[in-house]
N, C-alpha and C positions, 0 to 999 in steps of 0.2 A: 448551376450548383455543383459543388466540388464533391467528391467522392465521400469525403469524411461526413459533409453535410448531408448528405441522402442517407448514409448510415445512421445518423442521428435522428433521422425524420422516420426512417423504417423502424428503429428500436421503439421510439415513441408509439409509433402505429401498433407496434406488436403487444406492448403494453395496455395500450387501449383496448384493442379488438382482437388480442391473442392470434391473429392469423392475417398475412399478406397476400396477395397475388400478385405474380411477375407482370401481368399483361396492364393490370391497373397501376402498378408502380411505374412502368414505362411510359405510360400514357400522362400520370401526373409530373415526372421529373424532365419527359420530352428526351427520353435517351432510348436505346435499343434494349429489347428484353435480354439480350447477352450481357449488356451492361449491367443490368438488375441482377441477374444471375451471379454474375463476379462479387456484388456488394453483399448479397445472402451467402456465397461461399465463404468471404469474409465475416460475416457475423455467426455461422454456423462453427467455424475454427474457434472463435471466442467464447462459442456456448451459448451465445444469445438467441439465435434461432434453430429451429430443425427443418431442413429444406423437407418438400413432400411435391406432389405432382403439381405444377402450376403454381407453386408458390412456396409459404413456409409457415410454421407457427412457433410460439414462443416455445423458446425450451426453458424449462422450470430448473434453476439453477439449485445446487444441492444446499441445505442449510444444516449438514450433519457437522458437529463440530468433534474433531478428534480428539482425544485426551492428550495433555502435555507429552506423557512418556511416548506415545506412538509418533509426535511430531519431533522429538528432540533430536533423533538420530536421523532423521530423513534430511538429505542434502547437507549433511554435517559441513564438508569440506567447503563447500559453497558460504556455508555460514561464516566460517572461519575467515574466508576470504572477504567477506562483505565487513566483519569486524575489523579488520586491518585497516580498511578504506573508512570505516566511520571514526577510528580514532584520529585520523587526521582532522576532524572536525570538531574534535572535543579538545577543552583546553583545561589546565590546572585551575582547579576552583570553580569550574562550572557546575550549575544545579541541572539536573537531568530528571525529565520524567520518561518512564518507560513503560510500555504494556507489558503483557505476560506472553508475546510472540516468543519462539525460541530462537530465532534471528537475532531479536533486541537483546534475550539473556545473554547470547555469546559476545556481542558487542559491550554489554554493560561489563561481563567478566574480565574482558580484555581493558577496559578502560580502569576498570578498577585495579589492574595489575600494574598500569603503566602511566597512570595519572595520578596527582596528588588532591587532596583537600576535595573530593567530590562530594556534592549532595545528592543523593539518589531517592527519588519518589518513586513508588512503583505498587501496583495492585497484584503483583508475583509473589506467591509464596516462595516459588522455587528461588527466584532472585536475593528474596530478604535471607533466605537459609543461607544460600550459598556465599553470600558476600558479609555477614554477619560479623565476622572476624577481620574484615579487609582494612579496617581503620577509618572508613568513609563515614559519614554520616547517612545513614540510612532512615527514611521516612516510610511506613507502610500505611496505606489508605484504611486498612479496617475494611469491614463490610461483610456480606455474606460470602463464605468460601465456597466454590466451586469443587464437588469431590475428585472429579476427573480432571479438569481443567488447572486446578490449583491456582486458581485468580480469586481476588475479593472483587464482589461487585456490590451495586445498589445503592441506596441514597446516603449511606455512611462513606463509602467510598468517594462518591461524587462530591461530597461536601470538603471531605480533604483535600482533593485534587484543586477545587476552587479556593481553597485558600493560599494556594502558591503561585509565584509567577516563575517560571523557569526559564533558564537560558536555553535549554533544548529538550525537545520532545522526541523521542525514539520509538518509533512506532512500524511496527509489522501489519501485513495485511494477508488475506488468501488468494485475491487475483488483483490484476490489473486489466482494464480493457480501455481501448479509446474511445469507445461508444458507451460504454457502463461505469466508468470512473473506476474509483479505488475500491474495492469490495471487502466484507469480511463475511463471517458465518454466523457469530453469535452477537446476538441482539444486546444483551447487557455489557457485554466489552466493548462494544462499539460505541455505546453511549460514553461511556470513560475515555476512548480514543479521542472523540470529540472535544472533551472537556480538556484533555492534555493537548492537544492540537491549539485550543484557544487560550490556553494560559502559556505556552510557550514563544519566545521570541524567535526561534529556529525550529524547522520542523524537519526531521529527516526521516523517510520513509527507507525502511530495507525491506528488500525482496529479491530472492534468488531467480534466475533464469526461467524456473519452471511457471512462475506466478506470471508472466507475460501473456497477454493476448486470451485471458481466460474472465470468466465470471463467476461470482459469489452470490449467497442470498439476499445480502444487504449492503447497500451503497453507502460507503462511509463518508466521502467527499469527493470533490473534482481536484484535479491536477495543480490548478491554480493556488489552492488551500495550501500547498506544502512548498520547500523550499530546494531539497535535495531528493534524488531517487540514488539509491546505492545498491548495487547489483554485482554479481559475481562474474559475469561475464557480458560484452558488448549485444544489447538487444538487436532486434532489426533496424536498419537505417530510417525506416519511417519512424521507429521510436524516438530516435535521437532527434529528428526534426520536428515531431509533435510535441515533445517536451520542451525542446527549445521555444516554441512558439508560446509556450504558457510561461516562460521564467523559472522553469525549473532545471536547476543543474545536475547532471546525468553523472556520476561517479562510476565507474569499473573498476574490477579486480584484476587478479592478475592474467587471465585471459586475455584483457585487452592488451597488456605488454606483449604477450605470446604473438599476437594477430599484428602487431604494430599499430595499434589504435591508443591514442591520449587515453590515460585512465580516468581524465576528468574532462567531460564537455562541458566547459565553463560557458555559459549563456548570460547573456544581458537580458534583465526583465523585459517580458513583452508587455505593449501596452494594456491588456487585459489582466494582468497580474494583479493578484490582491494582496498588496504591500503592507497593508495595516491589520495588526491582530489586537484585539481586544485584550 
């Protein structure tokens, strides 16, 4: 059994029983206890597990959802680098569904400045307000407005999203974990992200370097459900291989050029990739 498969098994066991024992895992996998400890080290780094004497317990990830204002200026330069890369994936005349992430907002704002005749569908009050004079077609989802998140959620917002088929879904997230998937912290907004992914022909996930190897409260979807991951700097090499194996194209920002790495890790779809979308 490969290391990734072992860690996936351990994660499932943690969610079932809240704890695991090193000795029992070593016997189950037929490996040394030291190998199991390395697996637990990796899961602890990702925020899935908390090691203790003889094993580990499930680490409860945060479900705290910070306000938009507190998120906007965080890693702002990284978000602008990501926006530059996203621009290469958006064309004149595209229809774009975008969530309320601050990284997606930076990409939307840049696209509105440099592309023509876009249709922008979003539940972000911030984006609607900032781009209302942009000359592009704007469609707000409506719904219930969250005071701190500046986002529309609820059944009305969902019905609006389901009415349209878009060229691109531009989505942010709180965390990416090889074992835990693509994660977020707001349940109501997560439901809309799932709908946007379903209604789009091309799905672009935007995430700065701080989101990798972390876990958040809600598992949004698996990596096979997206087409691109756009980030500001190259992640660890194991991430490159991991994404390639799932048919995901990794696009990196300026840091990649500085380090002599191609900005785009163009990958051929793996056999397991979900190529069809409803």
